[in-house]
Phi, psi and omega in degrees: 000139181287147176239159181266138177224171190269145164258153184298149181298338179296344178295346177297341176301334184285342185253006176138183186261005182239137179276140178248135184247155177257157174247140178212150174272117179288312176208137179237111186287344177288348180263009185251031176291149174286127183217013177207178177058067182291145176273191183296337179267003179084008180269133178295142183241342185230161177268121188298324182293324188250008183295138181233136179258113182258013177292343179295340179262001180280156179281181183282352183281349181273144176280167179295325178296321178293319180294329178295336180273352185275070179224147174212171183200186177270017173306138192305320179295347180277346182289160188236153172248122181244112180274153174292161192302317183287345180265356183279119170229168179301317181291316183294323179291325182284324188263342179284119188206168178238136180225166171275117185256113181286132175272135182303143181296333181268004179295145183271060177222153182297339183256027178301139180086356180255170179264136173244175178281124174250133186232134170241126177236131177257103178273161176300147178272345178273169182289104182199133172294137182211158176209159179220138176257135175254109192234154175291163182291345177208160177293118187299122181289139180265347187238014180290127182297145178286122178199151180279158176242147179277186185294343178264004179083012179276123183286130180273169175289140179299139176281168178299324179293319179293321177295319183290338182292335182073006181271156171252172192297324188258016173277175177064045173099011181245016171124351183226135171234127183255167182064043182259123174266257178267130176279122181271320183202156177229141179230140175234126174267115186219157177252118180271154178225037176065027173277142182275010187284157178266154181234132175239148169256134180253126178223153175233163181245187184289350174267002180079012180272123179266135177231150176241145186235123182282119184267339181131189181257154186262026182277060177212166182242122179110183181283143180204148175258105177280141185227137171248127177252133181292112182290346181256010180283129181250114181282328183278116184300324183299335183265000181274152171273112185272127177245133182253127180241155174300144182288320181219140356265127177222121180298151183283118180296148181213167168236149185229138179283126179252347177133188175249159169228127178250127183247139178241124178280147182300332182280350184260168182296141178256205181081212186291138169237133177239130179217157179227138183227135181258312182197171173229128180236156177227150168245129190211157170278143174292140176282324183225141171268140183271147180205147178276118186259156184288335178238131179281088186302315184292323176297328183279316188253326178066024185289313181296319180300319179294318179296315182292325178295320178295318178295319180299316180296320179295318178298316183294323180294314179297315181297315184294316181299318180296316183289324177297318178298322177292321178299317179297319180295321179294323181293338182269357181295142176291134180255349181276140176251337184234154175279151171285122187290141174264002182248164175277125182294133178080006181291144178290348179277349182280141176289156178293136181290135177238024177071020178085002181271145179292143179290146179291134178285143179255000000 
């Protein structure tokens, strides 16, 4: 069967003198509700589309029951807030968190009644520049095969339809957009609450290079679409530097969502920051034009498949080791809140409780 492969972006010269860009949703937080992997109370804890099983990286010392618990996903409560070193205190680390924030059903927005990302960051109250990154629980894989997961978060074998789609698991609004050439613009839908802080979008490409894009300041009240326009984007094809690449084998370029960064200036108010985010979208030039070729190159040589499989294995290994270490650390946490009493409860020999405070000296 014939497969589609890319022609160089320079082929756009054949269709005219103006470049046309596509729009795609990089990540949509309304699609990250927890809907699988119920806890002891029957509440879903993970997002079925993005759930990842990291027990494959666990050692042989774990039981099957323990391995069944080794799952995580892009469900909103799983996201993390990482403060810069000088902003880290016991309180800020404990209170800075990400939650699923429900939008009122009567709200005048298209996503009324759905959950968006809600973020609380505790910045220093003293005069100090500070920043915090809002990041997913793992580096979003770019080569994970598209397949459904059952109610327990177990990934099923890809169907013929899923294989034929050519999509990977985290495309279509879950953190990855493929076939990206030049990024023309980025948009973030966010709800401001008059904070003077700055907002950046963090993205990486297929070479592993992370870039941050300044979206603007959050000093407004209500929903707004912040936009970054590429100042180096050239719309006129005649003025572009055209580069010609071999058609095969060349991996498909992509961009991956790495998170947000919120910056606080020393001159601005510190303490609590509250923010809400709905989605991130991009407008971009295609890196490759698709065409039906007379010879199925990939079926014959399999070069791209081998490269992508190697990258996928490397991503999974890094992800699994990190999550297993976190699982071990969580298992070692103290669960007791009170000491076992050495006294008889209610005994007349016991002193009156004073809440642990020292008695006043007379």
